[in-house]
ZAMARGU-4260 file (C-alpha; in steps of 0.2 Angstrom, whole numbers, plus 5000, padded with zeros to 4 digits):
<rodrens>
0) 4950/4861/5040 | 4949/4860/5060 | 4939/4868/5072 | 4954/4872/5081 | 4962/4878/5063
5) 4949/4889/5061 | 4947/4897/5078 | 4967/4903/5078 | 4962/4908/5061 | 4947/4918/5066
10) 4951/4924/5082 | 4969/4930/5076 | 4958/4942/5064 | 4952/4955/5076 | 4938/4961/5064
15) 4928/4976/5077 | 4914/4972/5066 | 4897/4968/5067 | 4884/4958/5058 | 4870/4965/5046
20) 4855/4966/5056 | 4838/4971/5054 | 4838/4993/5058 | 4825/4999/5052 | 4817/5013/5061
25) 4805/5009/5074 | 4787/5017/5074 | 4780/5016/5092 | 4764/5005/5094 | 4748/5016/5093
30) 4744/5003/5109 | 4759/5009/5118 | 4754/5025/5118 | 4745/5029/5136 | 4734/5046/5135
35) 4730/5060/5123 | 4741/5071/5129 | 4756/5059/5118 | 4746/5051/5104 | 4738/5055/5091
40) 4730/5069/5093 | 4708/5071/5095 | 4700/5078/5080 | 4694/5094/5078 | 4679/5102/5074
45) 4687/5112/5059 | 4692/5098/5045 | 4702/5110/5038 | 4717/5109/5050 | 4712/5093/5057
50) 4728/5086/5069 | 4722/5069/5069 | 4718/5067/5051 | 4735/5076/5048 | 4745/5065/5061
55) 4736/5048/5052 | 4739/5057/5034 | 4758/5061/5040 | 4758/5040/5045 | 4753/5036/5030
60) 4766/5045/5019 | 4780/5039/5032 | 4774/5022/5028 | 4775/5023/5009 | 4794/5034/5009
65) 4786/5050/5007 | 4795/5059/5017 | 4795/5077/5014 | 4773/5074/5015 | 4777/5065/5032
70) 4787/5078/5038 | 4776/5092/5034 | 4762/5082/5041 | 4770/5080/5059 | 4776/5098/5059
75) 4758/5103/5057 | 4752/5093/5069 | 4764/5102/5082 | 4760/5117/5079 | 4743/5117/5084
80) 4747/5105/5097 | 4768/5104/5102 | 4765/5089/5116 | 4761/5075/5104 | 4777/5065/5108
85) 4772/5055/5092 | 4774/5065/5080 | 4791/5070/5087 | 4794/5051/5087 | 4789/5049/5068
90) 4798/5065/5063 | 4815/5056/5070 | 4810/5043/5059 | 4810/5052/5043 | 4826/5062/5048
95) 4834/5044/5052 | 4828/5037/5034 | 4836/5054/5029 | 4854/5050/5037 | 4850/5065/5047
100) 4855/5061/5061 | 4856/5077/5075 | 4840/5082/5068 | 4835/5063/5070 | 4844/5064/5087
105) 4834/5081/5093 | 4819/5075/5090 | 4817/5058/5095 | 4825/5066/5113 | 4809/5076/5112
110) 4798/5061/5110 | 4806/5053/5125 | 4802/5066/5137 | 4784/5064/5131 | 4784/5047/5128
115) 4796/5038/5140 | 4788/5022/5143 | 4787/5018/5124 | 4803/5006/5120 | 4803/5011/5101
120) 4808/5026/5105 | 4825/5024/5115 | 4830/5009/5102 | 4827/5022/5087 | 4840/5033/5099
125) 4852/5019/5100 | 4851/5017/5081 | 4853/5033/5077 | 4869/5034/5087 | 4875/5016/5080
130) 4873/5021/5063 | 4886/5035/5066 | 4897/5023/5074 | 4895/5030/5092 | 4895/5014/5099
135) 4897/5020/5118 | 4883/5032/5116 | 4871/5019/5111 | 4875/5007/5123 | 4861/5017/5136
140) 4847/5015/5127 | 4850/4997/5120 | 4850/4993/5139 | 4835/5002/5142 | 4827/4994/5128
145) 4835/4976/5133 | 4827/4978/5153 | 4808/4980/5145 | 4809/4968/5130 | 4823/4955/5134
150) 4816/4944/5121 | 4816/4956/5107 | 4831/4954/5094 | 4836/4967/5088 | 4839/4979/5105
155) 4847/4964/5112 | 4857/4959/5095 | 4863/4978/5093 | 4868/4979/5113 | 4880/4967/5109
160) 4889/4973/5097 | 4889/4990/5105 | 4897/4980/5119 | 4907/4970/5107 | 4915/4987/5101
165) 4918/4993/5120 | 4928/4977/5121 | 4917/4972/5135 | 4919/4954/5127 | 4909/4946/5143
170) 4894/4957/5141 | 4895/4955/5124 | 4894/4937/5123 | 4882/4935/5140 | 4872/4946/5127
175) 4873/4938/5113 | 4869/4920/5116 | 4850/4919/5119 | 4849/4923/5102 | 4857/4908/5096
180) 4841/4898/5094 | 4836/4914/5080 | 4851/4918/5073 | 4863/4904/5073 | 4863/4900/5057
185) 4870/4918/5052 | 4891/4918/5050 | 4893/4935/5055 | 4884/4932/5070 | 4893/4918/5072
190) 4910/4926/5070 | 4908/4939/5083 | 4901/4929/5094 | 4916/4915/5094 | 4928/4932/5098
195) 4919/4938/5110 | 4918/4921/5119 | 4934/4918/5115 | 4940/4933/5122 | 4929/4933/5138
200) 4937/4916/5142 | 4921/4905/5139 | 4925/4889/5130 | 4909/4882/5127 | 4902/4894/5121
205) 4919/4897/5109 | 4919/4881/5103 | 4902/4880/5100 | 4901/4894/5087 | 4917/4891/5080
210) 4910/4875/5076 | 4895/4880/5070 | 4904/4893/5056 | 4912/4877/5050 | 4896/4869/5048
215) 4883/4883/5043 | 4897/4891/5032 | 4911/4883/5023 | 4912/4881/5005 | 4900/4895/5004
220) 4905/4913/4994 | 4902/4923/5012 | 4913/4909/5020 | 4928/4912/5010 | 4925/4931/5013
225) 4924/4930/5030 | 4941/4918/5029 | 4950/4928/5016 | 4947/4944/5031 | 4954/4933/5044
230) 4970/4928/5034 | 4973/4946/5026 | 4973/4953/5047 | 4986/4936/5050 | 4995/4945/5033
235) 4994/4928/5025 | 4990/4939/5006 | 4989/4926/4997 | 4979/4914/5005 | 4968/4927/5008
240) 4967/4932/4990 | 4962/4914/4985 | 4949/4915/4997 | 4941/4931/4989 | 4945/4923/4974
245) 4934/4908/4978 | 4921/4922/4984 | 4919/4930/4968 | 4920/4917/4956 | 4906/4908/4969
250) 4894/4926/4969 | 4903/4937/4956 | 4889/4950/4965 | 4892/4948/4981 | 4895/4965/4988
255) 4913/4969/4995 | 4922/4957/4984 | 4931/4968/4976 | 4935/4980/4988 | 4944/4964/4999
260) 4953/4961/4985 | 4957/4978/4984 | 4966/4978/5001 | 4974/4960/4999 | 4984/4969/4983
265) 4987/4984/4993 | 4996/4973/5006 | 5006/4963/4993 | 5011/4979/4987 | 5005/4976/4970
270) 4997/4996/4970 | 4990/4996/4951 | 4980/4981/4953 | 4974/4988/4972 | 4968/5003/4963
275) 4959/4994/4949 | 4948/4983/4964 | 4944/4997/4973 | 4938/5009/4958 | 4928/4990/4955
280) 4920/4991/4970 | 4918/5011/4968 | 4907/5007/4953 | 4897/4995/4962 | 4895/5005/4977
285) 4899/5021/4974 | 4893/5027/4991 | 4905/5016/5001 | 4917/5029/5009 | 4931/5015/5012
290) 4933/5012/4991 | 4940/5031/4992 | 4947/5033/5009 | 4958/5017/5004 | 4962/5023/4984
295) 4971/5040/4992 | 4982/5028/5004 | 4985/5019/4984 | 4986/5034/4975 | 4998/5042/4989
300) 5010/5024/4988 | 5011/5028/4970 | 5014/5048/4974 | 4999/5053/4962 | 4997/5068/4975
305) 4983/5075/4966 | 4974/5059/4964 | 4974/5055/4983 | 4968/5073/4987 | 4953/5070/4976
310) 4950/5053/4984 | 4952/5057/5001 | 4939/5072/4999 | 4925/5059/4989 | 4928/5048/5005
315) 4924/5063/5017 | 4912/5070/5007 | 4902/5053/5011 | 4906/5050/5029 | 4913/5068/5035
320) 4919/5056/5053 | 4932/5046/5041 | 4946/5049/5052 | 4959/5042/5041 | 4954/5052/5027
325) 4959/5067/5038 | 4974/5061/5042 | 4980/5056/5024 | 4974/5074/5018 | 4986/5080/5031
330) 5002/5070/5025 | 4996/5074/5004 | 4997/5093/5010 | 5013/5091/5018 | 5022/5081/5005
335) 5015/5097/4994 | 5022/5108/5005 | 5004/5117/5007 | 5008/5117/5026 | 4992/5126/5032
340) 4981/5113/5021 | 4989/5100/5032 | 4986/5110/5049 | 4967/5111/5045 | 4967/5092/5039
345) 4975/5087/5055 | 4965/5097/5066 | 4947/5089/5061 | 4956/5073/5064 | 4960/5076/5081
350) 4943/5083/5085 | 4938/5065/5081 | 4951/5057/5089 | 4961/5069/5103 | 4972/5053/5109
355) 4975/5048/5095 | 4996/5048/5096 | 5001/5049/5079 | 4988/5065/5075 | 5000/5074/5091
360) 5015/5067/5082 | 5009/5074/5062 | 5003/5091/5070 | 5019/5094/5080 | 5031/5089/5061
365) 5018/5103/5052 | 5020/5116/5066 | 5041/5113/5063 | 5038/5115/5045 | 5028/5133/5049
370) 5040/5139/5062 | 5030/5137/5074 | 5043/5127/5087 | 5035/5130/5106 | 5019/5124/5097
375) 5028/5110/5086 | 5036/5102/5105 | 5021/5105/5114 | 5013/5091/5101 | 5025/5079/5100
380) 5028/5080/5122 | 5007/5077/5120 | 5011/5060/5109 | 5026/5056/5120 | 5015/5057/5136
385) 4997/5048/5127 | 5010/5033/5123 | 5014/5031/5138 | 4998/5032/5146 | 4987/5023/5135
390) 4995/5004/5133 | 4976/4996/5133 | 4973/4983/5118 | 4958/4993/5113 | 4974/5009/5107
395) 4986/4998/5099 | 4970/4990/5087 | 4966/5008/5083 | 4983/5012/5078 | 4988/4995/5071
400) 4981/4997/5054 | 4967/4986/5057 | 4959/4983/5039 | 4943/4990/5038 | 4928/4978/5038
405) 4913/4990/5030 | 4903/4972/5022 | 4901/4969/5040 | 4893/4985/5043 | 4880/4986/5032
410) 4861/4986/5036 | 4847/4980/5028 | 4838/4997/5020
</rodrens>
């Protein structure tokens, strides 16, 4: 396959997704803490309530993954001295590992207030937003870390990915290019860099990344996975199936193979095979919300509405920010003529994305069924107004049904 041919396939894919990256929460280095107000507390005369010992015990528990013990120790340190920024920073790490994002951000912000000079705290703030797919909110803290540590790989990589999601193509390419020496063997890095460089009109980097993608990946299971995704987005479903099956044959344990096979069968309207593949992937990866979200869509198309409702609920239990599942639930309840539940579901979707035209349109249709004609008229007019105002490419991509790529959002934890 030529470089030009691959570029056409890859760049047409529109996979707004990120590479696997080392996303471990960072604890600030003790050497970076300037003074006793923010560092581990000094030892007291009472050995039974020694904040310094509690702090060290908390660090040890955190390192060993004993999160409850670590939280208890750091809370005791703060009870003795609420100005110990390191205790807040480490509590933030505890909550990040539990995926308790609001609590993590609260304690990390307190740590940042006390220790504004420590880049690791700002990195963790960015990570907390990044893990929730709130990429725009993650950009400022990542930018500040990169300014302080321009040669550090992790913050630069994450910042580049956030620019990528924000469609700041030149910023994404310029941020990721300096990582070539460390990451040019990573297919996902090359894939994202090629797209960003192409969209930014940086021909040299576009061609360089594409050529290296072929060299580094051709024939590997991961390469077939990438190619399958690109074919899938080009609506070349038989080619996509061939690549996904080649990836599966080369490495039956490669993550997300069954998920992507399910997507390909779904696009071919082979709903039974699609259902079976998503169920297979759910058995391997039971916490992946996208499996249940896609199952909800499959069951809806098969008119098995009770199964669809259950699948969407399972998806939202794992990821309460999965907008498609709320929209799917609203459609299911509408077809089941349970309009109150339909309205509740579409309202939840609207809170996540108030500018989605299809959400306003569906809400208007539901309100019409409920006899609330004035409200329905307002929603339908809002749908038309937003549709006329928002013609940017980003909005088109969000509502066009681009296939999800959870395999590129996974981290190393």
